[in-house]
MIDO-267698 format. One record per residue (C-alpha): x, y, z. Coordinates in Angstrom, 1 decimal. Each point is the difference from the previous one (the first is absolute). Layout:
REM MIDO-267698
<rec><px>X</px><py>Y</py><pz>Z</pz></rec>
...
END
This chain:
REM MIDO-267698
<rec><px>15.7</px><py>37.4</py><pz>24.2</pz></rec>
<rec><px>-1.6</px><py>-2.0</py><pz>2.8</pz></rec>
<rec><px>-3.3</px><py>0.3</py><pz>-1.8</pz></rec>
<rec><px>1.4</px><py>-1.7</py><pz>-3.2</pz></rec>
<rec><px>1.6</px><py>-2.7</py><pz>2.1</pz></rec>
<rec><px>-3.3</px><py>-0.7</py><pz>1.8</pz></rec>
<rec><px>-1.8</px><py>-0.2</py><pz>-3.4</pz></rec>
<rec><px>2.7</px><py>-2.3</py><pz>-1.4</pz></rec>
<rec><px>-0.2</px><py>-2.3</py><pz>3.1</pz></rec>
<rec><px>-3.8</px><py>0.0</py><pz>-0.2</pz></rec>
<rec><px>-0.1</px><py>-1.0</py><pz>-3.7</pz></rec>
<rec><px>2.7</px><py>-2.7</py><pz>0.6</pz></rec>
<rec><px>-2.0</px><py>-1.4</py><pz>2.9</pz></rec>
<rec><px>-3.3</px><py>0.0</py><pz>-2.0</pz></rec>
<rec><px>1.8</px><py>-1.7</py><pz>-2.9</pz></rec>
<rec><px>1.4</px><py>-2.7</py><pz>2.2</pz></rec>
<rec><px>-3.5</px><py>-0.6</py><pz>1.5</pz></rec>
<rec><px>-1.7</px><py>-0.3</py><pz>-3.4</pz></rec>
<rec><px>2.8</px><py>-2.3</py><pz>-1.3</pz></rec>
<rec><px>-0.3</px><py>-2.3</py><pz>3.0</pz></rec>
<rec><px>-3.8</px><py>0.0</py><pz>-0.4</pz></rec>
<rec><px>0.4</px><py>-1.0</py><pz>-3.7</pz></rec>
<rec><px>2.4</px><py>-2.8</py><pz>0.9</pz></rec>
<rec><px>-2.3</px><py>-1.4</py><pz>2.7</pz></rec>
<rec><px>-3.1</px><py>0.4</py><pz>-2.1</pz></rec>
<rec><px>1.5</px><py>-2.1</py><pz>-2.8</pz></rec>
<rec><px>1.6</px><py>-2.6</py><pz>2.2</pz></rec>
<rec><px>-2.9</px><py>-2.5</py><pz>0.0</pz></rec>
<rec><px>-0.2</px><py>-3.7</py><pz>-0.7</pz></rec>
<rec><px>-1.6</px><py>-1.1</py><pz>-3.3</pz></rec>
<rec><px>-2.3</px><py>-1.0</py><pz>-1.6</pz></rec>
<rec><px>-3.0</px><py>2.0</py><pz>1.0</pz></rec>
<rec><px>-3.5</px><py>-0.1</py><pz>-1.4</pz></rec>
<rec><px>-0.8</px><py>3.7</py><pz>-0.4</pz></rec>
<rec><px>-3.4</px><py>1.5</py><pz>-0.9</pz></rec>
<rec><px>-0.2</px><py>3.7</py><pz>-0.6</pz></rec>
<rec><px>-2.5</px><py>2.5</py><pz>1.1</pz></rec>
<rec><px>-3.5</px><py>-1.5</py><pz>0.3</pz></rec>
<rec><px>-2.8</px><py>2.4</py><pz>1.1</pz></rec>
<rec><px>-2.4</px><py>-1.1</py><pz>2.8</pz></rec>
<rec><px>1.6</px><py>-3.4</py><pz>0.6</pz></rec>
<rec><px>-0.1</px><py>-1.3</py><pz>3.5</pz></rec>
<rec><px>1.2</px><py>-3.6</py><pz>-0.5</pz></rec>
<rec><px>2.0</px><py>-2.1</py><pz>-2.4</pz></rec>
<rec><px>-0.3</px><py>-3.6</py><pz>-1.1</pz></rec>
<rec><px>3.0</px><py>-1.8</py><pz>-1.5</pz></rec>
<rec><px>-0.2</px><py>-3.4</py><pz>-1.7</pz></rec>
<rec><px>3.6</px><py>-1.3</py><pz>0.0</pz></rec>
<rec><px>0.2</px><py>-3.4</py><pz>-1.8</pz></rec>
<rec><px>-3.5</px><py>-0.9</py><pz>1.2</pz></rec>
<rec><px>0.5</px><py>1.2</py><pz>3.6</pz></rec>
<rec><px>-2.3</px><py>2.9</py><pz>1.0</pz></rec>
<rec><px>1.5</px><py>2.7</py><pz>2.2</pz></rec>
<rec><px>-2.1</px><py>2.8</py><pz>1.3</pz></rec>
<rec><px>1.7</px><py>3.2</py><pz>1.1</pz></rec>
<rec><px>-1.3</px><py>3.2</py><pz>1.5</pz></rec>
<rec><px>1.1</px><py>3.2</py><pz>-1.6</pz></rec>
<rec><px>3.2</px><py>1.1</py><pz>1.7</pz></rec>
<rec><px>0.4</px><py>3.5</py><pz>-1.3</pz></rec>
<rec><px>-2.8</px><py>2.5</py><pz>-0.9</pz></rec>
<rec><px>0.6</px><py>3.6</py><pz>-1.0</pz></rec>
<rec><px>-2.7</px><py>2.2</py><pz>-1.6</pz></rec>
<rec><px>-2.4</px><py>-3.0</py><pz>-0.2</pz></rec>
<rec><px>2.5</px><py>-1.9</py><pz>-2.2</pz></rec>
<rec><px>1.5</px><py>-3.3</py><pz>1.0</pz></rec>
<rec><px>3.2</px><py>-1.8</py><pz>-1.0</pz></rec>
<rec><px>1.0</px><py>-3.7</py><pz>0.3</pz></rec>
<rec><px>3.6</px><py>-1.1</py><pz>0.6</pz></rec>
<rec><px>0.2</px><py>-3.8</py><pz>0.7</pz></rec>
<rec><px>3.3</px><py>-1.7</py><pz>0.6</pz></rec>
<rec><px>0.5</px><py>-3.1</py><pz>-2.1</pz></rec>
<rec><px>3.4</px><py>-0.9</py><pz>1.5</pz></rec>
<rec><px>-1.1</px><py>-3.5</py><pz>1.2</pz></rec>
<rec><px>-1.1</px><py>-1.4</py><pz>-3.4</pz></rec>
<rec><px>1.9</px><py>-2.7</py><pz>-1.8</pz></rec>
<rec><px>1.8</px><py>0.3</py><pz>-3.3</pz></rec>
<rec><px>-2.0</px><py>-0.5</py><pz>-3.1</pz></rec>
<rec><px>-3.2</px><py>1.2</py><pz>-1.7</pz></rec>
<rec><px>-2.7</px><py>1.5</py><pz>2.2</pz></rec>
<rec><px>-3.5</px><py>1.3</py><pz>-0.7</pz></rec>
<rec><px>-1.2</px><py>2.9</py><pz>2.1</pz></rec>
<rec><px>-3.5</px><py>1.6</py><pz>-0.1</pz></rec>
<rec><px>-0.9</px><py>3.1</py><pz>1.9</pz></rec>
<rec><px>-3.2</px><py>1.8</py><pz>0.7</pz></rec>
<rec><px>-1.0</px><py>2.9</py><pz>2.2</pz></rec>
<rec><px>-3.1</px><py>0.2</py><pz>2.1</pz></rec>
<rec><px>-2.1</px><py>2.5</py><pz>1.9</pz></rec>
<rec><px>-3.3</px><py>0.0</py><pz>1.9</pz></rec>
<rec><px>-1.9</px><py>-0.6</py><pz>-3.3</pz></rec>
<rec><px>1.9</px><py>-3.0</py><pz>-1.3</pz></rec>
<rec><px>3.1</px><py>-1.0</py><pz>-2.0</pz></rec>
<rec><px>1.6</px><py>1.2</py><pz>-3.2</pz></rec>
<rec><px>0.8</px><py>-2.4</py><pz>-2.8</pz></rec>
<rec><px>3.1</px><py>-2.3</py><pz>0.3</pz></rec>
<rec><px>3.2</px><py>1.4</py><pz>-1.5</pz></rec>
<rec><px>2.2</px><py>-2.9</py><pz>-1.0</pz></rec>
<rec><px>3.8</px><py>0.0</py><pz>-0.2</pz></rec>
<rec><px>2.4</px><py>-2.8</py><pz>-0.9</pz></rec>
<rec><px>3.7</px><py>0.3</py><pz>0.9</pz></rec>
<rec><px>3.0</px><py>-2.1</py><pz>0.4</pz></rec>
<rec><px>2.3</px><py>0.1</py><pz>3.1</pz></rec>
<rec><px>3.4</px><py>-0.9</py><pz>-1.3</pz></rec>
<rec><px>2.6</px><py>-1.8</py><pz>2.0</pz></rec>
<rec><px>2.7</px><py>2.3</py><pz>1.4</pz></rec>
<rec><px>3.3</px><py>0.0</py><pz>-1.9</pz></rec>
<rec><px>2.7</px><py>-2.4</py><pz>1.3</pz></rec>
<rec><px>3.2</px><py>1.6</py><pz>1.2</pz></rec>
<rec><px>2.8</px><py>-1.3</py><pz>-2.2</pz></rec>
<rec><px>3.2</px><py>1.4</py><pz>1.4</pz></rec>
<rec><px>-0.4</px><py>1.5</py><pz>3.5</pz></rec>
<rec><px>2.9</px><py>2.1</py><pz>1.1</pz></rec>
<rec><px>1.4</px><py>-1.1</py><pz>3.4</pz></rec>
<rec><px>2.7</px><py>1.9</py><pz>1.8</pz></rec>
<rec><px>1.9</px><py>-0.4</py><pz>3.2</pz></rec>
END
């Protein structure tokens, strides 16, 4: 009986751990500029509305790099972003992306209680 109780407690604890990990992993500010797996990249260059931003690769696994850049400080409206990856031999082609950051919804009827 103790054996089954131990296994039940173990699975319950592991379930809570994975649930809390999923909640923390998804609780991030938005928007992000995300580029998927790019082999052999060691640096990134972002052209955000005409402003060049150079970033080193922050995560490399199996010689594959990812880019995750926080765009939280940008204003509302239409924006043009271009991204390219680089390594010791040069740069890739620019990959353009146009997007619109919308204004947050206005709260119409807040609920206040005493």
